[in-house]
GUDRENSE-918593 format. One record per atom (N, C-alpha, C): x negated, y, z negated; atom name; residue in three letters; chain. Coordinates in pm, whole numbers, padded with zeros to 5 digits. Each point is the difference from the previous one (the first is absolute). Layout:
residues N
NODE|east|north|up|kemi|papa|lumse
NODE|X|Y|Z|CA|ALA|A $
...
***
This chain:
residues 115
NODE|east|north|up|kemi|papa|lumse
NODE|-11335|06832|-12267|N|MET|A $
NODE|00131|-00039|-00048|CA|MET|A $
NODE|00109|00063|00086|C|MET|A $
NODE|-00034|00104|00066|N|LEU|A $
NODE|00100|00076|00075|CA|LEU|A $
NODE|00041|-00071|00129|C|LEU|A $
NODE|-00093|-00061|00071|N|LEU|A $
NODE|00030|-00061|00130|CA|LEU|A $
NODE|00102|-00115|-00010|C|LEU|A $
NODE|-00019|-00098|-00089|N|PRO|A $
NODE|00102|-00106|-00008|CA|PRO|A $
NODE|00136|00052|-00046|C|PRO|A $
NODE|-00002|00098|-00090|N|LEU|A $
NODE|00125|00057|-00049|CA|LEU|A $
NODE|00073|00076|00111|C|LEU|A $
NODE|-00074|00074|00080|N|ILE|A $
NODE|00059|00071|00114|CA|ILE|A $
NODE|00059|-00100|00099|C|ILE|A $
NODE|-00073|-00108|00026|N|GLY|A $
NODE|00050|-00104|00091|CA|GLY|A $
NODE|00128|-00065|-00052|C|GLY|A $
NODE|00005|-00025|-00130|N|LEU|A $
NODE|00120|-00059|-00060|CA|LEU|A $
NODE|00119|00095|00011|C|LEU|A $
NODE|-00021|00126|-00033|N|ILE|A $
NODE|00109|00098|00007|CA|ILE|A $
NODE|00045|00020|00144|C|ILE|A $
NODE|-00096|00009|00092|N|LEU|A $
NODE|00034|00015|00141|CA|LEU|A $
NODE|00079|-00121|00051|C|LEU|A $
NODE|-00039|-00119|-00040|N|GLY|A $
NODE|00072|-00120|00040|CA|GLY|A $
NODE|00142|-00003|-00054|C|GLY|A $
NODE|00018|00044|-00123|N|ILE|A $
NODE|00135|00005|-00059|CA|ILE|A $
NODE|00086|00101|00075|C|ILE|A $
NODE|-00056|00117|00029|N|ILE|A $
NODE|00076|00102|00072|CA|ILE|A $
NODE|00040|-00049|00140|C|ILE|A $
NODE|-00095|-00059|00072|N|ILE|A $
NODE|00031|-00052|00134|CA|ILE|A $
NODE|00105|-00110|-00009|C|ILE|A $
NODE|-00010|-00086|-00102|N|GLY|A $
NODE|00098|-00106|-00017|CA|GLY|A $
NODE|00140|00052|-00031|C|GLY|A $
NODE|00007|00112|-00071|N|LEU|A $
NODE|00131|00059|-00030|CA|LEU|A $
NODE|00059|00071|00122|C|LEU|A $
NODE|-00085|00061|00080|N|ILE|A $
NODE|00048|00072|00118|CA|ILE|A $
NODE|00039|-00097|00111|C|ILE|A $
NODE|-00085|-00100|00023|N|TYR|A $
NODE|00023|-00097|00107|CA|TYR|A $
NODE|00014|-00139|-00060|C|TYR|A $
NODE|00116|-00033|-00053|N|PRO|A $
NODE|00015|-00132|-00063|CA|PRO|A $
NODE|-00009|-00112|00103|C|PRO|A $
NODE|-00063|-00107|-00042|N|ILE|A $
NODE|-00014|-00118|00085|CA|ILE|A $
NODE|00087|-00110|-00061|C|ILE|A $
NODE|00084|-00058|00081|N|TYR|A $
NODE|00087|-00106|-00048|CA|TYR|A $
NODE|-00063|-00134|00036|C|TYR|A $
NODE|-00020|-00080|-00102|N|ILE|A $
NODE|-00066|-00129|00017|CA|ILE|A $
NODE|00105|-00110|-00012|C|ILE|A $
NODE|00005|-00092|00093|N|PRO|A $
NODE|00097|-00110|-00010|CA|PRO|A $
NODE|-00022|-00080|-00129|C|PRO|A $
NODE|00108|-00052|-00052|N|VAL|A $
NODE|-00004|-00073|-00126|CA|VAL|A $
NODE|-00098|-00118|00008|C|VAL|A $
NODE|-00012|-00059|00115|N|TYR|A $
NODE|-00090|-00114|00016|CA|TYR|A $
NODE|-00145|00037|-00030|C|TYR|A $
NODE|-00041|00122|00036|N|TYR|A $
NODE|-00138|00042|-00019|CA|TYR|A $
NODE|-00024|00070|-00134|C|TYR|A $
NODE|00103|00024|-00077|N|ALA|A $
NODE|-00012|00075|-00125|CA|ALA|A $
NODE|-00102|-00060|-00098|C|ALA|A $
NODE|-00003|-00132|-00020|N|PRO|A $
NODE|-00100|-00053|-00095|CA|PRO|A $
NODE|-00144|00025|00045|C|PRO|A $
NODE|-00025|-00007|00130|N|TYR|A $
NODE|-00135|00021|00051|CA|TYR|A $
NODE|-00041|00147|-00012|C|TYR|A $
NODE|00092|00087|00033|N|VAL|A $
NODE|-00031|00143|-00007|CA|VAL|A $
NODE|-00016|00044|-00146|C|VAL|A $
NODE|00084|-00052|-00088|N|SER|A $
NODE|-00009|00041|-00140|CA|SER|A $
NODE|-00133|-00041|-00062|C|SER|A $
NODE|-00048|-00117|00030|N|ILE|A $
NODE|-00128|-00044|-00056|CA|ILE|A $
NODE|-00115|00078|00065|C|ILE|A $
NODE|00014|00035|00126|N|ALA|A $
NODE|-00102|00082|00067|CA|ALA|A $
NODE|-00004|00141|-00060|C|ALA|A $
NODE|00116|00055|-00033|N|VAL|A $
NODE|00005|00132|-00064|CA|VAL|A $
NODE|-00064|-00007|-00139|C|VAL|A $
NODE|00026|-00105|-00073|N|LEU|A $
NODE|-00062|-00016|-00132|CA|LEU|A $
NODE|-00152|-00007|00012|C|LEU|A $
NODE|-00049|-00073|00099|N|ALA|A $
NODE|-00144|-00008|00022|CA|ALA|A $
NODE|-00057|00136|00039|C|ALA|A $
NODE|00072|00075|00082|N|ALA|A $
NODE|-00045|00133|00040|CA|ALA|A $
NODE|-00004|00094|-00121|C|ALA|A $
NODE|00100|-00008|-00086|N|LEU|A $
NODE|-00001|00080|-00123|CA|LEU|A $
NODE|-00118|-00034|-00089|C|LEU|A $
NODE|-00036|-00127|-00004|N|ASP|A $
NODE|-00117|-00041|-00076|CA|ASP|A $
NODE|-00125|00071|00054|C|ASP|A $
NODE|-00010|00008|00130|N|SER|A $
NODE|-00114|00069|00061|CA|SER|A $
NODE|00001|00149|-00031|C|SER|A $
NODE|00117|00061|00002|N|VAL|A $
NODE|00010|00143|-00030|CA|VAL|A $
NODE|-00044|00027|-00144|C|VAL|A $
NODE|00050|-00078|-00094|N|PHE|A $
NODE|-00040|00021|-00140|CA|PHE|A $
NODE|-00148|-00031|-00020|C|PHE|A $
NODE|-00051|-00100|00073|N|GLY|A $
NODE|-00143|-00028|-00005|CA|GLY|A $
NODE|-00082|00116|00054|C|GLY|A $
NODE|00051|00065|00106|N|GLY|A $
NODE|-00068|00117|00056|CA|GLY|A $
NODE|00000|00117|-00096|C|GLY|A $
NODE|00112|00022|-00067|N|ILE|A $
NODE|00007|00109|-00099|CA|ILE|A $
NODE|-00096|-00028|-00115|C|ILE|A $
NODE|-00007|-00125|-00042|N|LYS|A $
NODE|-00093|-00037|-00107|CA|LYS|A $
NODE|-00145|00022|00045|C|LYS|A $
NODE|-00030|-00037|00123|N|ALA|A $
NODE|-00136|00016|00052|CA|ALA|A $
NODE|-00039|00147|00008|C|ALA|A $
NODE|00094|00085|00036|N|VAL|A $
NODE|-00029|00144|00003|CA|VAL|A $
NODE|-00031|00050|-00139|C|VAL|A $
NODE|00076|-00045|-00098|N|GLY|A $
NODE|-00025|00040|-00139|CA|GLY|A $
NODE|-00135|-00045|-00051|C|GLY|A $
NODE|-00050|-00110|00054|N|GLU|A $
NODE|-00131|-00052|-00040|CA|GLU|A $
NODE|-00111|00049|00092|C|GLU|A $
NODE|00030|00093|00091|N|ASN|A $
NODE|-00095|00052|00099|CA|ASN|A $
NODE|-00062|-00112|00083|C|ASN|A $
NODE|00083|-00095|00038|N|ASN|A $
NODE|-00046|-00117|00073|CA|ASN|A $
NODE|00086|-00025|00125|C|ASN|A $
NODE|00069|00103|00049|N|PHE|A $
NODE|00094|-00017|00110|CA|PHE|A $
NODE|-00073|-00003|00134|C|PHE|A $
NODE|00036|-00097|00082|N|ASP|A $
NODE|-00052|-00010|00137|CA|ASP|A $
NODE|00120|-00018|00092|C|ASP|A $
NODE|00020|00092|00092|N|ILE|A $
NODE|00117|-00001|00086|CA|ILE|A $
NODE|00008|-00126|00085|C|ILE|A $
NODE|-00114|-00052|00044|N|TYR|A $
NODE|00000|-00122|00083|CA|TYR|A $
NODE|00044|-00122|-00081|C|TYR|A $
NODE|-00046|-00008|-00121|N|ILE|A $
NODE|00043|-00111|-00087|CA|ILE|A $
NODE|00148|00013|-00030|C|ILE|A $
NODE|00045|00122|-00024|N|PHE|A $
NODE|00142|00022|-00029|CA|PHE|A $
NODE|00089|-00041|00118|C|PHE|A $
NODE|-00033|00047|00119|N|ILE|A $
NODE|00084|-00028|00117|CA|ILE|A $
NODE|-00001|-00149|00035|C|ILE|A $
NODE|-00118|-00061|00000|N|THR|A $
NODE|-00005|-00143|00033|CA|THR|A $
NODE|00069|-00083|-00108|C|THR|A $
NODE|-00017|00038|-00125|N|GLY|A $
NODE|00068|-00071|-00109|CA|GLY|A $
NODE|00150|00016|00007|C|GLY|A $
NODE|00045|00119|00036|N|PHE|A $
NODE|00143|00028|00011|CA|PHE|A $
NODE|00064|-00095|00101|C|PHE|A $
NODE|-00054|-00003|00120|N|PHE|A $
NODE|00060|-00084|00105|CA|PHE|A $
NODE|-00026|-00149|-00022|C|PHE|A $
NODE|-00118|-00034|-00048|N|THR|A $
NODE|-00031|-00141|-00023|CA|THR|A $
NODE|00091|-00058|-00108|C|THR|A $
NODE|00016|00073|-00111|N|ASN|A $
NODE|00087|-00049|-00108|CA|ASN|A $
NODE|00144|-00015|00047|C|ASN|A $
NODE|00050|00100|00073|N|ALA|A $
NODE|00138|-00005|00048|CA|ALA|A $
NODE|00021|-00116|00097|C|ALA|A $
NODE|-00091|-00016|00094|N|LEU|A $
NODE|00013|-00109|00097|CA|LEU|A $
NODE|-00013|-00137|-00065|C|LEU|A $
NODE|-00096|-00014|-00091|N|LEU|A $
NODE|-00018|-00128|-00068|CA|LEU|A $
NODE|00121|-00036|-00086|C|LEU|A $
NODE|00053|00098|-00071|N|ALA|A $
NODE|00117|-00026|-00083|CA|ALA|A $
NODE|00120|-00039|00086|C|ALA|A $
NODE|00021|00071|00109|N|GLY|A $
NODE|00109|-00035|00090|CA|GLY|A $
NODE|-00018|-00138|00060|C|GLY|A $
NODE|-00123|-00032|00038|N|PHE|A $
NODE|-00028|-00133|00056|CA|PHE|A $
NODE|00023|-00110|-00103|C|PHE|A $
NODE|-00044|00022|-00124|N|LEU|A $
NODE|00022|-00101|-00104|CA|LEU|A $
NODE|00148|-00021|-00028|C|LEU|A $
NODE|00077|00108|00002|N|ALA|A $
NODE|00145|-00014|-00018|CA|ALA|A $
NODE|00061|-00080|00116|C|ALA|A $
NODE|-00046|00028|00121|N|TYR|A $
NODE|00049|-00074|00117|CA|TYR|A $
NODE|-00040|-00147|-00007|C|TYR|A $
NODE|-00126|-00025|-00033|N|LEU|A $
NODE|-00048|-00138|-00009|CA|LEU|A $
NODE|00076|-00078|-00107|C|LEU|A $
NODE|00019|00064|-00114|N|GLY|A $
NODE|00075|-00066|-00107|CA|GLY|A $
NODE|00143|-00028|00042|C|GLY|A $
NODE|00059|00090|00075|N|ASP|A $
NODE|00136|-00020|00050|CA|ASP|A $
NODE|00006|-00119|00095|C|ASP|A $
NODE|-00098|-00010|00088|N|ARG|A $
NODE|-00005|-00111|00095|CA|ARG|A $
NODE|-00023|-00134|-00071|C|ARG|A $
NODE|-00080|00002|-00107|N|LEU|A $
NODE|-00030|-00124|-00073|CA|LEU|A $
NODE|00106|-00034|-00104|C|LEU|A $
NODE|00088|00094|-00028|N|GLY|A $
NODE|00103|-00023|-00101|CA|GLY|A $
NODE|-00054|00019|-00141|C|GLY|A $
NODE|-00112|00070|-00014|N|ILE|A $
NODE|-00062|00025|-00130|CA|ILE|A $
NODE|00000|00151|-00024|C|ILE|A $
NODE|00046|00044|-00116|N|PRO|A $
NODE|00005|00145|-00023|CA|PRO|A $
NODE|-00137|00060|-00034|C|PRO|A $
NODE|-00091|00001|00097|N|ILE|A $
NODE|-00133|00055|-00021|CA|ILE|A $
NODE|00006|00150|-00028|C|ILE|A $
NODE|00103|00066|00050|N|TYR|A $
NODE|00012|00144|-00020|CA|TYR|A $
NODE|00006|00037|-00148|C|TYR|A $
NODE|00045|-00092|-00084|N|LEU|A $
NODE|00005|00027|-00144|CA|LEU|A $
NODE|-00140|00022|-00058|C|LEU|A $
NODE|-00096|-00076|00050|N|ALA|A $
NODE|-00138|00020|-00046|CA|ALA|A $
NODE|-00051|00136|00042|C|ALA|A $
NODE|00032|00042|00122|N|ALA|A $
NODE|-00043|00132|00047|CA|ALA|A $
NODE|00067|00110|-00080|C|ALA|A $
NODE|00128|-00016|-00030|N|ILE|A $
NODE|00070|00099|-00082|CA|ILE|A $
NODE|-00066|00012|-00136|C|ILE|A $
NODE|-00033|-00112|-00059|N|PHE|A $
NODE|-00063|00002|-00132|CA|PHE|A $
NODE|-00136|00069|00005|C|PHE|A $
NODE|-00083|-00040|00095|N|VAL|A $
NODE|-00136|00056|00009|CA|VAL|A $
NODE|00004|00149|00029|C|VAL|A $
NODE|00076|00040|00100|N|PHE|A $
NODE|00004|00142|00034|CA|PHE|A $
NODE|00068|00082|-00110|C|PHE|A $
NODE|00101|-00056|-00063|N|GLY|A $
NODE|00066|00070|-00110|CA|GLY|A $
NODE|-00095|00023|-00117|C|GLY|A $
NODE|-00076|-00101|-00036|N|VAL|A $
NODE|-00097|00014|-00109|CA|VAL|A $
NODE|-00106|00103|00037|C|VAL|A $
NODE|-00050|-00006|00122|N|ARG|A $
NODE|-00103|00096|00043|CA|ARG|A $
NODE|00053|00143|00003|C|ARG|A $
NODE|00123|00018|00042|N|ILE|A $
NODE|00058|00135|00002|CA|ILE|A $
NODE|00007|00055|-00142|C|ILE|A $
NODE|00048|-00079|-00094|N|PHE|A $
NODE|00011|00048|-00138|CA|PHE|A $
NODE|-00137|00022|-00064|C|PHE|A $
NODE|-00098|-00083|00033|N|GLN|A $
NODE|-00135|00021|-00052|CA|GLN|A $
NODE|-00059|00131|00055|C|GLN|A $
NODE|00014|00020|00130|N|ASN|A $
NODE|-00051|00124|00060|CA|ASN|A $
NODE|00073|00122|-00055|C|ASN|A $
NODE|00129|-00011|-00019|N|LEU|A $
NODE|00077|00110|-00055|CA|LEU|A $
NODE|-00045|00032|-00143|C|LEU|A $
NODE|-00030|-00102|-00079|N|ALA|A $
NODE|-00049|00022|-00136|CA|ALA|A $
NODE|-00135|00070|00001|C|ALA|A $
NODE|-00087|-00038|00090|N|ILE|A $
NODE|-00132|00065|00011|CA|ILE|A $
NODE|00015|00144|00045|C|ILE|A $
NODE|00086|00024|00098|N|ILE|A $
NODE|00025|00136|00049|CA|ILE|A $
NODE|00055|00087|-00113|C|ILE|A $
NODE|00094|-00055|-00075|N|ARG|A $
NODE|00060|00074|-00110|CA|ARG|A $
NODE|-00103|00037|-00106|C|ARG|A $
NODE|-00086|-00097|-00036|N|ARG|A $
NODE|-00106|00027|-00099|CA|ARG|A $
NODE|-00096|00108|00048|C|ARG|A $
NODE|-00041|-00009|00126|N|GLU|A $
NODE|-00092|00101|00055|CA|GLU|A $
NODE|00065|00137|00002|C|GLU|A $
NODE|00127|00006|00038|N|PHE|A $
NODE|00070|00127|00003|CA|PHE|A $
NODE|00011|00059|-00140|C|PHE|A $
NODE|00037|-00082|-00097|N|LEU|A $
NODE|00012|00049|-00137|CA|LEU|A $
NODE|-00135|00044|-00056|C|LEU|A $
NODE|-00106|-00075|00031|N|ASP|A $
NODE|-00134|00040|-00045|CA|ASP|A $
NODE|-00038|00136|00057|C|ASP|A $
NODE|00021|00021|00128|N|LYS|A $
NODE|-00032|00128|00063|CA|LYS|A $
NODE|00089|00112|-00055|C|LYS|A $
NODE|00127|-00030|-00022|N|PHE|A $
NODE|00093|00101|-00051|CA|PHE|A $
NODE|-00040|00045|-00140|C|PHE|A $
NODE|-00032|-00095|-00088|N|PHE|A $
NODE|-00034|00037|-00137|CA|PHE|A $
NODE|-00139|00059|-00012|C|PHE|A $
NODE|-00091|-00036|00091|N|LYS|A $
NODE|-00132|00063|00000|CA|LYS|A $
NODE|00009|00146|00040|C|LYS|A $
NODE|00090|00032|00093|N|ASN|A $
NODE|00019|00139|00044|CA|ASN|A $
NODE|00066|00085|-00108|C|ASN|A $
NODE|00079|-00061|-00086|N|GLN|A $
NODE|00069|00076|-00105|CA|GLN|A $
NODE|-00093|00030|-00118|C|GLN|A $
NODE|-00106|-00076|-00016|N|LYS|A $
NODE|-00090|00022|-00115|CA|LYS|A $
NODE|-00100|00108|00026|C|LYS|A $
***
């Protein structure tokens, strides 16, 4: 659980120190790619909690999800169809599901230690 969390914190710190300005034209693509990357991070944290974490699966999933989401947003933009809405829905649901599982595991461990 520590490795994905360290990566997330490190990424936030680097982003605050060295801000990257993205042109407005690319903002929809980058935002959906960030959402997909967050889905991978929460999935990695969940996998660590389940003792099922594999760094290769995490890294490939991180980049594959981000690239696919960005590509789908671009393709939908070219076709005039808001495909990015489907990606937002799917990744949003997965993030909240993973967060709920992480929360339950954390509370279970916390209350087991107190007893």
